[in-house]
TORVO-411609 format. One record per residue: x, y, z of N, C-alpha, C, O in turn. Coordinates in steps of 0.2 Angstrom, whole numbers, plus 5000, padded with zeros to 4 digits. Example, Ala and Ser with C-alpha at 12.3 -4.5 7.8 and 13.67 -1.06 7.14 Angstrom:
BEGIN
PT   nu   nv   nw  cau  cav  caw   cu   cv   cw   ou   ov   ow
PT 5066 4972 5039 5062 4978 5039 5066 4984 5039 5071 4983 5042
PT 5064 4989 5035 5068 4995 5036 5064 5000 5039 5067 5006 5040
# end
This chain:
BEGIN
PT   nu   nv   nw  cau  cav  caw   cu   cv   cw   ou   ov   ow
PT 5004 4995 5001 5002 4999 4998 5003 5008 5003 5004 5011 5009
PT 5001 5009 4994 5006 5016 4995 5005 5024 5003 4999 5027 5004
PT 5008 5024 5005 5008 5029 5007 5009 5037 5006 5013 5041 5004
PT 5003 5038 5009 5000 5045 5010 5006 5053 5009 5009 5053 5014
PT 5007 5058 5005 5012 5063 5010 5011 5064 5019 5015 5063 5023
PT 5005 5067 5020 5005 5067 5026 5007 5060 5028 5012 5060 5031
PT 5004 5054 5029 5006 5049 5032 5015 5046 5030 5017 5041 5032
PT 5017 5050 5027 5027 5048 5029 5026 5054 5034 5027 5051 5039
PT 5025 5058 5034 5028 5067 5036 5026 5063 5043 5031 5063 5048
PT 5023 5061 5044 5017 5060 5051 5022 5054 5056 5022 5054 5063
PT 5026 5049 5050 5028 5043 5051 5036 5046 5051 5039 5043 5056
PT 5040 5050 5048 5045 5049 5047 5047 5054 5056 5052 5053 5060
PT 5041 5060 5059 5045 5063 5063 5041 5061 5074 5042 5064 5079
PT 5037 5054 5070 5036 5049 5075 5046 5046 5078 5051 5046 5083
PT 5044 5044 5073 5051 5039 5072 5057 5041 5073 5062 5037 5074
PT 5058 5048 5073 5062 5054 5077 5061 5058 5083 5065 5061 5086
PT 5054 5057 5085 5053 5057 5091 5050 5061 5091 5045 5061 5094
PT 5051 5066 5087 5047 5072 5089 5043 5077 5085 5043 5078 5078
PT 5038 5080 5091 5029 5080 5089 5032 5087 5088 5038 5088 5089
PT 5026 5091 5084 5022 5093 5077 5027 5099 5081 5032 5100 5078
PT 5024 5103 5086 5030 5111 5086 5032 5111 5085 5033 5115 5081
PT 5039 5105 5085 5047 5103 5083 5048 5105 5082 5051 5110 5085
PT 5041 5102 5074 5043 5099 5069 5043 5103 5064 5045 5101 5059
PT 5039 5109 5067 5034 5116 5062 5042 5120 5065 5045 5122 5060
PT 5046 5122 5069 5052 5123 5073 5057 5122 5068 5061 5127 5067
PT 5058 5117 5065 5065 5116 5063 5063 5121 5056 5066 5126 5053
PT 5057 5115 5054 5052 5119 5048 5051 5124 5044 5050 5125 5038
PT 5053 5130 5054 5052 5136 5049 5042 5137 5051 5039 5142 5050
PT 5040 5133 5053 5032 5136 5050 5031 5136 5058 5035 5133 5061
PT 5024 5140 5060 5020 5138 5062 5016 5132 5066 5013 5128 5062
PT 5016 5131 5072 5012 5121 5072 5007 5121 5069 5005 5116 5067
PT 5001 5127 5068 4996 5123 5066 4997 5126 5059 4992 5130 5060
PT 4999 5128 5054 5002 5125 5045 5005 5119 5047 5003 5115 5042
PT 5007 5116 5050 5011 5110 5053 5004 5102 5055 5004 5096 5055
PT 5001 5106 5057 4994 5102 5055 4992 5103 5049 4992 5098 5045
PT 4991 5108 5048 4985 5103 5042 4990 5102 5036 4988 5100 5030
PT 4997 5103 5039 5002 5098 5032 4999 5089 5034 4997 5085 5031
PT 5001 5092 5040 5001 5084 5043 4991 5081 5041 4988 5082 5037
PT 4991 5081 5043 4979 5084 5038 4979 5082 5033 4976 5077 5032
PT 4983 5086 5029 4981 5084 5020 4977 5093 5020 4975 5096 5015
PT 4978 5095 5026 4975 5099 5020 4975 5104 5017 4970 5106 5014
PT 4985 5106 5016 4988 5112 5015 4994 5106 5009 4996 5100 5011
PT 4995 5109 5004 4998 5103 4999 5008 5108 5004 5008 5113 5006
PT 5012 5102 5003 5019 5104 5004 5021 5111 4995 5020 5110 4989
PT 5026 5115 4999 5026 5120 4995 5037 5115 4991 5040 5110 4994
PT 5037 5116 4989 5046 5114 4986 5050 5116 4992 5048 5112 4996
PT 5051 5117 4993 5058 5122 4999 5054 5116 5004 5057 5111 5005
PT 5046 5117 5008 5045 5113 5012 5046 5106 5009 5043 5102 5013
PT 5049 5103 5005 5050 5098 5002 5056 5094 5006 5058 5089 5009
PT 5058 5101 5002 5068 5102 5005 5067 5101 5010 5068 5097 5014
PT 5066 5105 5010 5072 5109 5019 5069 5099 5023 5073 5097 5027
PT 5062 5095 5022 5059 5089 5025 5067 5083 5023 5070 5079 5027
PT 5068 5084 5016 5071 5081 5013 5078 5081 5021 5078 5076 5024
PT 5081 5084 5022 5087 5087 5026 5086 5084 5030 5089 5079 5030
PT 5081 5086 5035 5080 5083 5038 5078 5078 5044 5078 5078 5050
PT 5077 5075 5040 5075 5067 5041 5078 5063 5038 5077 5057 5039
PT 5085 5065 5032 5090 5061 5028 5088 5059 5026 5090 5053 5027
PT 5082 5057 5019 5079 5054 5013 5078 5056 5007 5080 5062 5008
PT 5078 5056 5005 5077 5057 4998 5073 5062 4998 5071 5062 5004
PT 5068 5068 4992 5063 5073 4990 5056 5065 4986 5049 5065 4985
PT 5060 5062 4983 5055 5054 4984 5053 5052 4985 5047 5051 4982
PT 5057 5049 4992 5054 5047 4996 5046 5051 5001 5041 5048 5002
PT 5047 5056 5003 5043 5062 5004 5036 5060 5000 5031 5058 5003
PT 5038 5061 4993 5033 5060 4987 5029 5054 4987 5023 5053 4985
PT 5032 5050 4991 5029 5042 4989 5032 5038 4987 5029 5033 4987
PT 5039 5038 4984 5040 5037 4975 5046 5031 4979 5048 5033 4984
PT 5048 5026 4977 5051 5022 4981 5060 5025 4979 5061 5029 4975
PT 5064 5022 4982 5071 5024 4981 5077 5019 4981 5075 5015 4986
PT 5082 5017 4978 5085 5010 4975 5089 5012 4983 5089 5008 4988
PT 5094 5020 4983 5099 5017 4989 5095 5022 4995 5093 5028 4995
PT 5095 5016 5000 5086 5017 5005 5095 5024 5009 5101 5023 5010
PT 5091 5028 5011 5095 5031 5019 5092 5031 5024 5086 5030 5023
PT 5096 5032 5029 5097 5031 5037 5089 5034 5041 5086 5031 5045
PT 5088 5040 5037 5078 5040 5040 5073 5037 5036 5067 5036 5038
PT 5076 5036 5028 5075 5029 5027 5070 5024 5030 5065 5022 5031
PT 5078 5024 5031 5077 5014 5036 5074 5015 5041 5071 5010 5044
PT 5074 5023 5046 5071 5023 5052 5064 5021 5054 5061 5018 5058
PT 5061 5025 5047 5055 5025 5043 5054 5018 5040 5057 5012 5039
PT 5052 5019 5040 5053 5006 5041 5052 5005 5046 5048 5009 5046
PT 5053 5004 5051 5057 5000 5055 5050 5005 5061 5047 5002 5066
PT 5049 5010 5060 5046 5012 5065 5038 5010 5063 5034 5008 5067
PT 5037 5011 5057 5030 5009 5053 5029 5001 5053 5024 4999 5050
PT 5034 4995 5055 5035 4993 5055 5030 4987 5061 5026 4983 5060
PT 5035 4991 5067 5036 4992 5074 5027 4994 5074 5023 4991 5077
PT 5027 5000 5071 5019 5001 5076 5014 4997 5073 5009 4996 5076
PT 5015 4996 5066 5010 4989 5064 5009 4985 5071 5005 4986 5075
PT 5013 4982 5070 5015 4974 5075 5010 4979 5081 5004 4978 5081
PT 5013 4984 5087 5010 4984 5092 5002 4985 5091 4998 4983 5095
PT 5000 4990 5081 4993 4988 5083 4987 4984 5085 4981 4984 5088
PT 4992 4977 5080 4990 4972 5078 4992 4968 5084 4991 4962 5082
PT 4995 4967 5092 4997 4966 5098 4987 4969 5100 4983 4965 5103
PT 4986 4974 5099 4982 4981 5104 4977 4975 5104 4975 4973 5109
PT 4974 4973 5094 4966 4970 5096 4969 4964 5095 4965 4960 5092
PT 4973 4962 5096 4973 4955 5099 4968 4952 5106 4964 4948 5107
PT 4970 4958 5110 4968 4958 5117 4960 4963 5120 4959 4962 5126
# end
């Protein structure tokens, strides 16, 4: 299943243990704007995509949902966090 841009941003943020406010500050954005981006209510600007790629050490293609041949460190963290979250959700649904 292909992730949406907001899902990718949220998972990257969570995998780096950042709050929405912390990421907004790193991005030079207002927390409310970051929330709108994460909810899919506001598209990312080109410079914001570049800044996210820099912050999380991933490719811009990764943020846009495209596969990358070389997997940078940030993408590895993303996948590990996503797998762990899926396992946690599965475990919770069994109880």
